[in-house]
Structures are given as C-alpha cells and as structure tokens.
Backbone as CSV, one residue per row, in Angstrom:
resi,resn,N_x,N_y,N_z,CA_x,CA_y,CA_z,C_x,C_y,C_z
1,UNK,0.850,-1.194,0.000,0.000,0.000,0.000,0.888,1.247,0.000
2,UNK,0.499,2.255,-0.822,1.271,3.482,-0.909,0.998,4.354,0.306
3,UNK,2.051,4.831,0.943,1.913,5.765,2.052,1.514,7.125,1.497
4,UNK,0.336,7.641,1.898,-0.158,8.897,1.370,0.814,10.040,1.629
5,UNK,1.574,9.954,2.721,2.516,11.013,3.062,3.746,10.982,2.174
6,UNK,3.973,9.881,1.467,5.155,9.741,0.631,4.751,9.482,-0.822
7,UNK,3.688,10.111,-1.253,3.217,9.913,-2.609,2.980,11.255,-3.287
8,UNK,2.900,11.214,-4.607,2.730,12.406,-5.423,1.424,12.286,-6.189
9,UNK,0.645,13.356,-6.191,-0.635,13.375,-6.908,-0.394,13.774,-8.365
10,UNK,-0.869,12.948,-9.263,-0.813,13.235,-10.685,-2.207,13.109,-11.265
11,UNK,-2.425,13.717,-12.400,-3.612,13.426,-13.197,-3.149,13.143,-14.617
12,UNK,-3.922,12.313,-15.316,-3.588,11.993,-16.702,-4.677,12.549,-17.608
13,UNK,-4.244,13.188,-18.682,-5.143,13.806,-19.643,-4.633,13.493,-21.045
14,UNK,-5.512,13.649,-22.027,-5.017,13.595,-23.397,-5.763,14.591,-24.266
15,UNK,-5.044,15.141,-25.214,-5.622,15.991,-26.230,-5.474,15.299,-27.563
16,UNK,-6.560,14.722,-28.078,-6.545,13.992,-29.346,-5.551,12.834,-29.320
17,UNK,-5.475,12.159,-28.187,-4.593,11.002,-28.065,-3.154,11.337,-27.747
18,UNK,-2.816,12.618,-27.689,-1.489,13.075,-27.259,-1.572,13.215,-25.742
19,UNK,-1.021,12.239,-25.003,-1.316,12.138,-23.578,-0.194,12.649,-22.685
20,UNK,-0.634,13.193,-21.535,0.283,13.821,-20.598,-0.080,13.455,-19.168
21,UNK,0.945,13.354,-18.349,0.783,13.321,-16.908,0.956,14.745,-16.411
22,UNK,0.093,15.175,-15.504,0.138,16.547,-14.991,0.373,16.497,-13.493
23,UNK,1.351,17.270,-13.047,1.676,17.377,-11.623,1.600,18.841,-11.228
24,UNK,0.604,19.193,-10.422,0.470,20.551,-9.899,1.188,20.595,-8.556
25,UNK,2.260,21.362,-8.483,3.136,21.305,-7.321,3.741,22.672,-7.033
26,UNK,4.296,22.841,-5.844,4.871,24.128,-5.447,6.263,24.367,-6.017
27,UNK,6.948,23.303,-6.396,8.311,23.486,-6.903,8.640,22.397,-7.908
28,UNK,9.549,22.721,-8.803,9.984,21.759,-9.808,11.031,20.826,-9.197
29,UNK,10.798,19.513,-9.207,11.782,18.591,-8.627,13.115,18.668,-9.362
30,UNK,14.189,18.495,-8.624,15.509,18.509,-9.242,15.671,17.356,-10.223
31,UNK,14.951,16.279,-9.983,15.051,15.108,-10.855,13.844,15.013,-11.803
32,UNK,13.328,16.176,-12.225,12.139,16.190,-13.070,12.328,15.381,-14.346
33,UNK,13.492,15.486,-14.967,13.742,14.752,-16.207,13.700,13.243,-15.971
34,UNK,14.279,12.818,-14.842,14.261,11.384,-14.510,12.842,10.904,-14.267
35,UNK,12.061,11.697,-13.541,10.674,11.316,-13.271,9.889,11.198,-14.571
36,UNK,10.104,12.135,-15.495,9.394,12.082,-16.772,9.715,10.800,-17.518
37,UNK,10.975,10.461,-17.588,11.378,9.252,-18.316,10.803,8.001,-17.667
38,UNK,10.796,7.967,-16.335,10.298,6.781,-15.620,8.782,6.686,-15.684
39,UNK,8.090,7.770,-15.381,6.631,7.724,-15.323,5.999,7.591,-16.710
40,UNK,6.622,8.180,-17.730,6.035,8.153,-19.072,6.299,6.848,-19.818
41,UNK,7.182,6.004,-19.301,7.466,4.739,-19.974,6.187,3.892,-20.051
42,UNK,5.857,3.429,-21.246,4.587,2.718,-21.441,4.653,1.253,-21.033
43,UNK,5.830,0.772,-20.654,5.973,-0.622,-20.230,6.270,-0.744,-18.742
44,UNK,7.128,0.135,-18.226,7.512,0.044,-16.814,6.987,1.198,-15.978
45,UNK,6.331,2.173,-16.607,5.770,3.312,-15.885,4.271,3.407,-16.091
46,UNK,3.754,4.623,-16.046,2.327,4.850,-16.253,2.021,4.926,-17.749
47,UNK,2.874,5.616,-18.470,2.710,5.758,-19.905,2.146,7.113,-20.293
48,UNK,2.911,7.873,-21.074,2.453,9.163,-21.580,3.494,9.689,-22.562
49,UNK,3.077,10.692,-23.357,4.011,11.344,-24.270,4.861,12.378,-23.556
50,UNK,4.387,12.837,-22.383,5.152,13.840,-21.667,4.622,14.055,-20.260
51,UNK,5.436,14.738,-19.455,5.092,15.073,-18.078,5.055,16.590,-17.957
52,UNK,3.907,17.125,-17.503,3.711,18.558,-17.324,3.724,18.902,-15.843
53,UNK,4.512,19.899,-15.482,4.475,20.446,-14.129,3.770,21.798,-14.177
54,UNK,2.781,21.971,-13.306,2.122,23.254,-13.134,2.615,23.875,-11.842
55,UNK,3.291,25.025,-11.927,3.973,25.639,-10.795,3.378,27.010,-10.484
56,UNK,3.552,27.504,-9.255,3.028,28.831,-8.919,3.660,29.908,-9.802
57,UNK,2.851,30.903,-10.184,3.331,32.003,-11.017,3.463,33.267,-10.185
58,UNK,4.379,34.134,-10.579,4.503,35.460,-9.969,3.274,36.272,-10.378
59,UNK,2.475,36.749,-9.418,1.265,37.503,-9.768,1.550,38.693,-10.680
60,UNK,2.736,39.275,-10.555,3.077,40.446,-11.372,3.322,40.080,-12.831
61,UNK,3.488,38.794,-13.119,3.799,38.363,-14.489,2.578,38.335,-15.391
62,UNK,1.386,38.320,-14.797,0.170,38.183,-15.587,-0.225,36.746,-15.841
63,UNK,0.554,35.816,-15.319,0.260,34.389,-15.504,-0.412,33.822,-14.258
64,UNK,-1.232,32.807,-14.468,-1.876,32.102,-13.366,-1.080,30.877,-12.933
65,UNK,-0.316,30.312,-13.859,0.435,29.096,-13.579,1.628,29.054,-14.530
66,UNK,2.693,28.425,-14.079,3.891,28.228,-14.900,3.926,26.779,-15.365
67,UNK,4.118,26.577,-16.660,4.191,25.227,-17.215,5.627,24.857,-17.543
68,UNK,6.040,23.695,-17.088,7.311,23.125,-17.506,7.025,21.718,-18.014
69,UNK,7.471,21.448,-19.224,7.154,20.196,-19.921,8.417,19.395,-20.176
70,UNK,8.332,18.102,-19.875,9.405,17.177,-20.182,8.838,16.070,-21.063
71,UNK,9.537,15.802,-22.160,9.123,14.738,-23.068,9.315,13.372,-22.416
72,UNK,8.784,12.357,-23.081,8.875,11.007,-22.518,10.310,10.498,-22.425
73,UNK,11.238,11.099,-23.180,12.637,10.677,-23.064,13.394,11.489,-22.015
74,UNK,12.683,12.383,-21.309,13.299,13.185,-20.257,13.790,14.544,-20.713
75,UNK,13.768,14.804,-22.003,14.256,16.091,-22.504,13.206,17.179,-22.292
76,UNK,13.640,18.424,-22.055,12.674,19.508,-21.857,12.113,19.979,-23.192
77,UNK,10.893,20.490,-23.156,10.257,21.073,-24.342,9.733,22.452,-23.983
78,UNK,9.742,23.348,-24.971,9.354,24.719,-24.705,7.844,24.883,-24.544
79,UNK,7.072,24.180,-25.364,5.626,24.427,-25.412,4.942,23.243,-26.072
80,UNK,3.653,23.090,-25.815,2.837,22.057,-26.454,1.408,22.560,-26.517
81,UNK,0.824,22.578,-27.715,-0.560,23.018,-27.837,-1.524,22.094,-27.124
82,UNK,-1.345,20.790,-27.299,-2.194,19.826,-26.594,-1.906,19.840,-25.101
83,UNK,-0.639,19.986,-24.740,-0.269,20.025,-23.332,-0.853,21.233,-22.612
84,UNK,-0.922,22.368,-23.291,-1.536,23.560,-22.686,-2.990,23.306,-22.334
85,UNK,-3.716,22.649,-23.229,-5.124,22.362,-22.949,-5.258,21.404,-21.770
86,UNK,-4.375,20.405,-21.714,-4.435,19.434,-20.614,-4.109,20.094,-19.284
87,UNK,-3.093,20.959,-19.277,-2.741,21.651,-18.035,-3.868,22.578,-17.607
88,UNK,-4.469,23.289,-18.554,-5.574,24.191,-18.215,-6.739,23.416,-17.616
89,UNK,-7.020,22.234,-18.163,-8.093,21.421,-17.592,-7.745,20.999,-16.170
90,UNK,-6.500,20.594,-15.938,-6.085,20.153,-14.605,-6.191,21.296,-13.592
91,UNK,-5.767,22.494,-13.989,-5.849,23.646,-13.087,-7.303,23.989,-12.794
92,UNK,-8.140,23.951,-13.814,-9.559,24.228,-13.606,-10.213,23.229,-12.672
93,UNK,-9.868,21.958,-12.813,-10.430,20.929,-11.937,-9.966,21.159,-10.499
94,UNK,-8.710,21.544,-10.317,-8.206,21.797,-8.968,-8.945,22.975,-8.330
95,UNK,-9.266,23.980,-9.128,-9.964,25.168,-8.623,-11.462,24.947,-8.466
96,UNK,-11.977,23.872,-9.060,-13.418,23.674,-9.071,-14.118,24.594,-10.047
97,UNK,-13.373,25.073,-11.050,-13.911,25.959,-12.078,-13.590,25.357,-13.443
98,UNK,-14.512,24.559,-13.961,-14.250,23.902,-15.240,-14.142,24.929,-16.358
99,UNK,-15.079,25.871,-16.397,-15.030,26.913,-17.416,-14.224,28.088,-16.872
100,UNK,-13.140,28.427,-17.577,-12.255,29.454,-17.043,-11.319,29.956,-18.135
101,UNK,-10.652,31.044,-17.832,-9.546,31.547,-18.655,-8.294,31.450,-17.804
102,UNK,-7.307,30.755,-18.293,-6.088,30.513,-17.534,-4.898,30.970,-18.366
103,UNK,-4.102,31.870,-17.816,-2.898,32.345,-18.477,-1.712,31.502,-18.017
104,UNK,-1.065,30.848,-18.969,0.000,29.901,-18.665,1.340,30.470,-19.120
105,UNK,2.289,30.562,-18.202,3.644,30.998,-18.536,4.461,29.796,-19.012
106,UNK,5.022,29.907,-20.212,5.861,28.853,-20.773,7.203,29.459,-21.170
107,UNK,8.214,28.637,-21.455,9.473,29.193,-21.962,9.316,29.955,-23.271
108,UNK,8.186,29.741,-23.970,7.923,30.452,-25.219,7.082,31.701,-25.008
109,UNK,6.714,31.998,-23.757,5.887,33.160,-23.465,4.589,32.772,-22.788
110,UNK,3.770,33.754,-22.438,2.490,33.500,-21.785,1.448,33.150,-22.842
111,UNK,0.697,32.088,-22.588,-0.341,31.624,-23.506,-1.666,31.564,-22.753
112,UNK,-2.686,32.244,-23.289,-4.014,32.258,-22.682,-4.819,31.059,-23.160
113,UNK,-5.481,30.383,-22.227,-6.315,29.217,-22.530,-7.732,29.490,-22.041
114,UNK,-8.701,29.428,-22.937,-10.102,29.578,-22.571,-10.739,28.193,-22.604
115,UNK,-11.230,27.747,-21.440,-11.733,26.382,-21.284,-13.251,26.397,-21.183
116,UNK,-13.892,25.524,-21.963,-15.351,25.418,-21.950,-15.748,23.978,-21.643
117,UNK,-16.834,23.803,-20.919,-17.314,22.473,-20.566,-18.058,21.860,-21.747
118,UNK,-18.271,20.543,-21.673,-19.068,19.819,-22.664,-20.065,18.948,-21.902
119,UNK,-20.883,18.227,-22.639,-21.843,17.328,-21.995,-21.145,16.193,-21.263
120,UNK,-19.959,15.812,-21.721,-19.187,14.756,-21.059,-18.366,15.370,-19.926
121,UNK,-18.571,14.902,-18.711,-17.943,15.516,-17.539,-16.427,15.513,-17.629
122,UNK,-15.858,14.478,-18.253,-14.405,14.360,-18.288,-13.775,15.136,-19.447
123,UNK,-14.599,15.747,-20.293,-14.089,16.394,-21.498,-14.358,17.892,-21.483
124,UNK,-13.342,18.676,-21.830,-13.512,20.102,-22.060,-13.007,20.416,-23.469
125,UNK,-13.402,21.576,-23.957,-12.850,22.116,-25.193,-12.129,23.402,-24.825
126,UNK,-10.901,23.540,-25.291,-10.110,24.716,-24.937,-9.565,25.385,-26.193
127,UNK,-9.585,26.712,-26.159,-8.972,27.511,-27.216,-7.727,28.161,-26.639
128,UNK,-6.604,27.937,-27.299,-5.314,28.381,-26.787,-4.711,29.402,-27.738
129,UNK,-4.270,30.537,-27.200,-3.514,31.492,-28.002,-2.096,30.936,-28.192
130,UNK,-1.682,30.809,-29.451,-0.452,30.074,-29.757,0.755,30.951,-30.055
131,UNK,0.603,32.276,-30.028,1.757,33.121,-30.281,1.954,33.395,-31.760
132,UNK,3.196,33.499,-32.180,3.539,33.880,-33.555,4.387,32.786,-34.194
133,UNK,4.078,32.476,-35.440,4.902,31.531,-36.199,5.999,32.319,-36.903
134,UNK,7.231,31.914,-36.687,8.381,32.579,-37.305,9.213,31.547,-38.069
135,UNK,10.173,31.986,-38.879,11.012,31.022,-39.595,11.717,30.083,-38.633
136,UNK,11.830,28.826,-39.045,12.426,27.804,-38.198,13.916,27.646,-38.414
137,UNK,14.497,26.627,-37.796,15.945,26.418,-37.882,16.378,25.949,-39.268
138,UNK,17.632,26.201,-39.576,18.202,25.726,-40.831,18.854,24.357,-40.609
139,UNK,18.683,23.430,-41.552,19.353,22.131,-41.417,20.854,22.283,-41.622
140,UNK,21.593,21.250,-41.236,23.045,21.311,-41.363,23.534,20.911,-42.753
141,UNK,22.613,20.812,-43.716,22.954,20.488,-45.102,22.225,21.468,-46.014
142,UNK,22.739,21.628,-47.234,22.126,22.576,-48.170,20.818,22.053,-48.729
143,UNK,20.812,20.795,-49.150,19.610,20.194,-49.741,19.163,19.045,-48.854
144,UNK,18.248,19.346,-47.939,17.818,18.367,-46.940,17.283,17.099,-47.584
145,UNK,16.402,17.226,-48.560,15.752,16.048,-49.129,16.736,15.174,-49.884
146,UNK,17.716,15.784,-50.549,18.693,14.983,-51.285,19.551,14.166,-50.333
147,UNK,19.859,14.737,-49.183,20.696,14.028,-48.208,19.909,12.931,-47.508
148,UNK,18.673,13.250,-47.110,17.861,12.249,-46.412,17.520,11.092,-47.331
149,UNK,17.167,11.403,-48.576,16.982,10.356,-49.577,15.678,9.598,-49.477
150,UNK,15.755,8.291,-49.635,14.587,7.429,-49.833,13.472,7.585,-48.812
151,UNK,13.757,7.725,-47.515,12.642,7.797,-46.558,11.666,8.932,-46.823
152,UNK,12.124,10.004,-47.469,11.234,11.144,-47.722,11.171,11.472,-49.212
153,UNK,11.316,10.465,-50.040,11.262,10.684,-51.487,9.914,11.242,-51.921
154,UNK,8.872,11.009,-51.119,7.531,11.468,-51.480,7.313,12.941,-51.180
155,UNK,8.252,13.598,-50.512,8.073,14.999,-50.134,8.191,15.884,-51.370
156,UNK,7.196,16.771,-51.552,7.171,17.662,-52.710,7.721,19.049,-52.379
157,UNK,7.575,19.436,-51.130,7.987,20.768,-50.711,8.121,20.755,-49.204
158,UNK,9.028,21.550,-48.662,9.175,21.580,-47.219,9.588,22.976,-46.763
159,UNK,9.336,23.238,-45.484,9.705,24.518,-44.893,9.809,24.320,-43.389
160,UNK,10.686,25.087,-42.769,10.782,25.043,-41.313,9.995,26.201,-40.707
161,UNK,9.574,26.026,-39.464,8.831,27.065,-38.757,9.087,26.919,-37.262
162,UNK,8.875,27.989,-36.541,9.070,27.999,-35.088,7.893,28.706,-34.439
163,UNK,7.324,28.083,-33.394,6.231,28.693,-32.649,6.534,28.610,-31.152
164,UNK,7.829,28.719,-30.880,8.337,28.488,-29.530,9.102,27.189,-29.463
165,UNK,8.790,26.283,-30.379,9.565,25.058,-30.596,9.712,24.853,-32.097
166,UNK,10.728,24.094,-32.539,11.056,24.009,-33.968,10.286,22.907,-34.693
167,UNK,9.931,23.184,-35.960,9.171,22.245,-36.766,9.685,22.211,-38.198
168,UNK,9.473,21.062,-38.835,9.682,20.914,-40.274,8.359,20.442,-40.865
169,UNK,7.817,21.202,-41.806,6.549,20.877,-42.451,6.846,20.381,-43.859
170,UNK,6.433,19.137,-44.160,6.720,18.508,-45.445,5.407,18.197,-46.165
171,UNK,5.254,18.677,-47.379,4.048,18.371,-48.150,4.216,17.035,-48.874
172,UNK,3.234,16.166,-48.726,3.217,14.863,-49.407,1.800,14.625,-49.926
173,UNK,1.661,13.643,-50.810,0.327,13.297,-51.311,-0.459,12.474,-50.296
174,UNK,0.229,11.555,-49.594,-0.437,10.645,-48.672,0.373,10.530,-47.381
175,UNK,0.023,11.307,-46.361,0.745,11.183,-45.087,0.714,9.769,-44.529
176,UNK,-0.380,9.034,-44.780,-0.516,7.668,-44.241,0.512,6.716,-44.832
177,UNK,1.074,7.071,-45.982,2.035,6.185,-46.633,3.463,6.376,-46.116
178,UNK,3.680,7.388,-45.287,5.023,7.676,-44.783,5.332,6.789,-43.584
179,UNK,6.494,6.162,-43.594,6.965,5.388,-42.446,7.595,6.370,-41.455
180,UNK,6.814,6.791,-40.473,7.274,7.827,-39.554,8.491,7.399,-38.740
181,UNK,8.580,6.120,-38.425,9.704,5.641,-37.623,11.024,5.753,-38.368
182,UNK,10.950,5.812,-39.691,12.152,5.984,-40.508,12.319,7.443,-40.923
183,UNK,11.262,8.009,-41.494,11.360,9.347,-42.070,11.503,10.430,-41.000
184,UNK,10.800,10.275,-39.870,10.870,11.293,-38.828,12.281,11.522,-38.319
185,UNK,12.932,10.491,-37.783,14.298,10.705,-37.285,15.302,11.015,-38.387
186,UNK,15.039,10.541,-39.617,15.951,10.847,-40.721,16.000,12.341,-40.998
187,UNK,14.838,12.995,-40.967,14.794,14.445,-41.167,15.310,15.166,-39.922
188,UNK,14.853,14.761,-38.745,15.232,15.464,-37.511,16.732,15.461,-37.282
189,UNK,17.408,14.422,-37.700,18.839,14.283,-37.434,19.667,15.400,-38.059
190,UNK,19.115,16.130,-39.009,19.859,17.201,-39.669,19.613,18.571,-39.056
191,UNK,19.006,18.583,-37.851,18.804,19.829,-37.133,19.499,19.721,-35.783
192,UNK,20.405,20.645,-35.525,21.291,20.549,-34.361,20.520,20.395,-33.061
193,UNK,19.444,21.156,-32.887,18.659,21.096,-31.657,17.451,20.177,-31.789
194,UNK,17.369,19.412,-32.875,16.216,18.557,-33.113,15.045,19.360,-33.645
195,UNK,13.989,18.664,-34.043,12.800,19.337,-34.561,11.647,18.351,-34.623
196,UNK,10.436,18.878,-34.557,9.244,18.086,-34.825,9.051,18.039,-36.335
197,UNK,8.724,16.867,-36.864,8.640,16.685,-38.312,7.226,16.252,-38.673
198,UNK,6.600,16.966,-39.634,5.214,16.700,-39.986,5.071,16.460,-41.485
199,UNK,4.298,15.441,-41.831,4.005,15.120,-43.218,2.543,15.468,-43.459
200,UNK,2.295,16.360,-44.427,1.016,17.059,-44.528,0.484,17.006,-45.949
201,UNK,-0.841,16.858,-46.069,-1.517,16.925,-47.360,-2.796,17.729,-47.216
202,UNK,-3.161,18.466,-48.268,-4.469,19.111,-48.311,-5.506,18.017,-48.523
203,UNK,-6.506,17.952,-47.633,-7.493,16.872,-47.688,-8.907,17.365,-47.937
204,UNK,-9.089,18.660,-48.146,-10.398,19.230,-48.399,-10.282,20.734,-48.397
205,UNK,-11.397,21.417,-48.603,-11.369,22.875,-48.573,-11.026,23.336,-47.162
206,UNK,-9.905,24.004,-47.024,-9.422,24.476,-45.722,-9.274,23.328,-44.724
207,UNK,-8.807,22.186,-45.214,-8.568,21.022,-44.366,-7.201,20.426,-44.692
208,UNK,-6.503,19.995,-43.656,-5.204,19.346,-43.805,-5.212,18.013,-43.072
209,UNK,-4.477,17.051,-43.600,-4.203,15.803,-42.893,-2.732,15.810,-42.505
210,UNK,-2.461,15.529,-41.243,-1.101,15.647,-40.712,-0.746,14.405,-39.902
211,UNK,0.444,13.873,-40.152,1.030,12.844,-39.282,2.412,13.329,-38.892
212,UNK,2.789,13.082,-37.625,4.021,13.692,-37.167,4.908,12.833,-36.292
213,UNK,6.154,13.251,-36.277,7.201,12.718,-35.422,7.624,13.856,-34.500
214,UNK,7.535,13.650,-33.161,7.846,14.719,-32.227,9.198,14.506,-31.555
215,UNK,9.959,15.591,-31.534,11.251,15.595,-30.851,11.073,15.179,-29.400
216,UNK,11.764,14.140,-28.989,11.721,13.714,-27.595,10.613,12.750,-27.253
217,UNK,9.664,12.533,-28.189,8.544,11.629,-27.908,8.303,10.617,-29.023
218,UNK,8.792,10.890,-30.228,8.596,9.965,-31.346,7.244,10.168,-32.020
219,UNK,6.654,9.070,-32.495,5.360,9.145,-33.169,4.273,9.417,-32.132
220,UNK,3.456,10.441,-32.374,2.344,10.753,-31.486,1.049,10.824,-32.288
221,UNK,-0.070,10.722,-31.588,-1.372,10.754,-32.250,-1.776,12.152,-32.692
222,UNK,-1.175,13.166,-32.125,-1.495,14.544,-32.481,-0.403,15.457,-31.952
223,UNK,-0.226,16.581,-32.613,0.719,17.605,-32.154,0.055,18.953,-32.366
224,UNK,-0.237,19.664,-31.278,-0.936,20.933,-31.375,-0.110,22.024,-32.026
225,UNK,1.153,22.161,-31.623,2.005,23.156,-32.265,2.243,22.788,-33.720
226,UNK,2.355,21.481,-34.002,2.543,21.035,-35.373,1.341,21.346,-36.248
227,UNK,0.139,21.138,-35.713,-1.078,21.481,-36.453,-1.100,22.967,-36.769
228,UNK,-0.669,23.774,-35.807,-0.691,25.223,-35.981,0.293,25.673,-37.055
229,UNK,1.526,25.192,-36.982,2.508,25.634,-37.973,2.190,25.068,-39.354
230,UNK,1.623,23.856,-39.423,1.242,23.300,-40.728,0.184,24.182,-41.380
231,UNK,-0.813,24.603,-40.596,-1.847,25.488,-41.133,-1.245,26.808,-41.594
232,UNK,-0.340,27.354,-40.806,0.290,28.633,-41.150,1.102,28.510,-42.440
233,UNK,1.914,27.463,-42.536,2.757,27.272,-43.724,1.902,27.074,-44.970
234,UNK,0.898,26.208,-44.887,0.059,25.951,-46.055,-0.792,27.169,-46.413
235,UNK,-1.134,27.993,-45.433,-1.843,29.243,-45.720,-0.935,30.179,-46.507
236,UNK,0.310,30.297,-46.100,1.253,31.162,-46.821,1.557,30.624,-48.212
237,UNK,1.463,29.325,-48.385,1.622,28.734,-49.714,0.368,28.905,-50.583
238,UNK,-0.698,29.455,-49.992,-1.925,29.660,-50.737,-2.786,28.422,-50.883
239,UNK,-2.610,27.455,-50.004,-3.311,26.178,-50.141,-4.559,26.087,-49.267
240,UNK,-4.634,26.854,-48.190,-5.790,26.856,-47.287,-6.077,28.282,-46.862
241,UNK,-7.275,28.493,-46.296,-7.675,29.814,-45.845,-7.229,30.102,-44.424
242,UNK,-7.960,31.000,-43.751,-7.548,31.447,-42.425,-7.980,30.502,-41.323
243,UNK,-9.111,29.828,-41.490,-9.566,28.842,-40.513,-9.399,27.452,-41.106
244,UNK,-8.607,26.622,-40.435,-8.189,25.345,-41.001,-8.509,24.214,-40.030
245,UNK,-9.200,23.200,-40.520,-9.421,21.980,-39.743,-8.251,21.048,-40.023
246,UNK,-7.576,20.638,-38.976,-6.407,19.770,-39.112,-6.762,18.380,-38.603
247,UNK,-6.699,17.404,-39.504,-7.001,16.018,-39.172,-5.707,15.305,-38.791
248,UNK,-5.692,14.696,-37.623,-4.544,13.926,-37.155,-5.028,12.552,-36.721
249,UNK,-4.147,11.583,-36.558,-4.615,10.243,-36.177,-5.505,10.230,-34.935
250,UNK,-5.273,11.133,-33.975,-6.061,11.164,-32.751,-7.340,11.958,-32.842
251,UNK,-7.554,12.691,-33.943,-8.757,13.501,-34.080,-8.452,14.839,-34.721
252,UNK,-9.415,15.756,-34.639,-9.337,17.012,-35.370,-9.178,18.209,-34.439
253,UNK,-8.396,19.183,-34.902,-8.243,20.459,-34.208,-8.549,21.577,-35.192
254,UNK,-8.944,22.723,-34.660,-9.224,23.890,-35.491,-8.158,24.947,-35.233
255,UNK,-7.522,25.393,-36.312,-6.537,26.470,-36.229,-7.143,27.718,-36.870
256,UNK,-7.140,28.816,-36.135,-7.583,30.099,-36.662,-6.358,30.995,-36.763
257,UNK,-6.024,31.396,-37.991,-4.802,32.147,-38.238,-5.005,33.656,-38.120
258,UNK,-6.029,34.048,-37.372,-6.266,35.469,-37.139,-5.348,36.009,-36.061
259,UNK,-5.729,37.163,-35.526,-4.966,37.788,-34.444,-5.850,37.859,-33.208
260,UNK,-5.566,37.058,-32.157,-4.405,36.166,-32.055,-4.617,34.851,-32.804
261,UNK,-3.521,34.205,-33.105,-3.549,32.874,-33.708,-3.958,31.875,-32.625
262,UNK,-4.970,31.040,-32.909,-5.470,30.135,-31.871,-5.581,28.700,-32.358
263,UNK,-5.562,27.808,-31.401,-5.764,26.375,-31.611,-6.894,25.932,-30.699
264,UNK,-7.891,25.250,-31.258,-9.019,24.778,-30.465,-9.145,23.271,-30.587
265,UNK,-9.321,22.618,-29.454,-9.488,21.171,-29.449,-9.843,20.691,-28.051
266,UNK,-10.083,19.399,-27.906,-10.500,18.868,-26.610,-9.333,18.536,-25.688
267,UNK,-9.656,18.446,-24.423,-8.792,17.799,-23.436,-9.671,16.859,-22.636
268,UNK,-9.211,15.653,-22.441,-9.991,14.634,-21.729,-9.234,14.180,-20.495
269,UNK,-9.896,14.283,-19.345,-9.321,13.783,-18.094,-9.489,12.275,-18.055
270,UNK,-8.388,11.564,-17.905,-8.389,10.104,-17.930,-8.453,9.513,-16.529
271,UNK,-7.615,10.034,-15.618,-7.542,9.436,-14.287,-6.772,10.335,-13.342
272,UNK,-7.012,10.163,-12.048,-6.194,10.751,-11.001,-5.369,9.632,-10.389
273,UNK,-4.101,9.925,-10.111,-3.169,8.873,-9.707,-2.351,9.315,-8.517
274,UNK,-1.987,8.363,-7.669,-1.006,8.576,-6.618,0.212,7.738,-6.948
275,UNK,1.371,8.392,-7.027,2.611,7.718,-7.384,3.565,7.789,-6.207
276,UNK,4.174,6.710,-5.855,5.115,6.704,-4.750,6.297,7.604,-5.060
277,UNK,6.666,8.463,-4.112,7.799,9.351,-4.298,9.081,8.547,-4.263
278,UNK,10.041,8.972,-5.068,11.312,8.245,-5.128,12.129,8.504,-3.859
C-alpha cells in the first residue's frame, strides 16, 4: 500500500490522443527529467508522451500558472498546444472551475487558454492562443531532401517554422504512406537542436491531414504546435484559408490564423493517480 505522506498526486489527460501526466506542485523537482522518463514509460511506468508540471506564477507576471514540460525521453520542451489544454483542464479541476480563462507561462511566453465544458464531464474544449509563427531552424545540409533520400522521397515541398519550438513541415500526397519511424528521425537528425517533423496533405477545402514525429517523444497521435505551424505554412503557400481543420490520427483540431492565432481542441481527463515518491 502506498503511504499517502510519501506519494505524489498526478492526473492523466489527453488531447486527441497526445497524452500527458500533470503534476500541480509548489516546486519543480531537481530530478524532473528522470521522473518524466520513468513515469512516461509505457511498459515500466504509467505511460504518456510527456510530463507537465504546473507551478506557482509570480502575480506580477500576468500568468496564473507556470508550465514546464518534459518529453517522454526526459528532454525539456518549450511548449505544447495539446499540453496547454491538458494543463488548463487540470488547473480548472483543482480550482473547481471547469469553465475558465487561464494564463499559462511557458518558456515560449504567456499563452491564454479559454476552457469550456461539454456534456461529457471528463471532457472540455479549450482555445489556446499560440503566439507567432516565425522562420524555423536551418538544417546542417544545403539540400535536406537529397541528403535524407529514400525515406522522404515522397516529399514535394518543405519549410521550417518555429512557434516556440522548432518544426519541419513537409508536403506529401499521402501522409498515411510515410513510415514515420524511418522518415521522422531521418529528417530530424539534420537539425542541431532537433525538430518536430510533420508530413502534410491538403485533404479538403481548408482542411489538412497531418502525421508527425515529435522531438523527444517519437510518433504521437497529435501535435498541437505542429497542427498550428502546418496550417500557417500551407496558408502562406496559398493552399488553405484562415480557418483550417487539421485532421490527425487522434482527431481534429481547429486552427484560426487570425490575431491572435489560436488552436481549439478537446482535453480529456483520464484518471487521477497517486505515485510513490522516489
């Protein structure tokens, strides 16, 4: 039996199948990276794509909570669109206020999350202000596709983008035909700090289909920042309008490329957990 005095309270949430463990705590543990790697392991731990810490914010900052995210491999991440929605849901549940506006401080800046209830008690819909999309990192080679070769032979066009974390957006005819376990790391390996890699196709009027490989987590069911930058890139290419439905293996998100740029999608509370402290 777990001693309640020596245990840590977590909650598990997912946004379109992109799942996170959330720990609302007064301080960031010194071994946060180790905890993320251990708890997120799908065979020997609880299982998740990442571990989110919600920490007290300085009232003068304009934020309600500070978010620190660690990927399942223990590496830190600057921001996550799906993770923001999950953290906002966790904070709202702790406050007893399901519908709320929560300002979250991240390494990429403060992001406002507006949370709305649904008929399903465990599900909310949240709209997150995502900041600004800017040019992304340059690869360490002149012609990325020529160097990567066969794994991404289907790519017709590509561009990098940054929304607080780095991305590579690749246009293909059929994202489902891409072997993400091969193509994802093959592309990412040519970026010094790593990158999230997305294979994208126009699938309807103002609709995109996206499959992705995430830095530090591998293949995921959805990537909120990836959906946002894919919509932005394809909008600048003249392929979609300002409001874009992004289809991912875990479900659909809505990106609005207005001012502010927003991402809307669900967050689902899966469980509350007590984990023995190390």
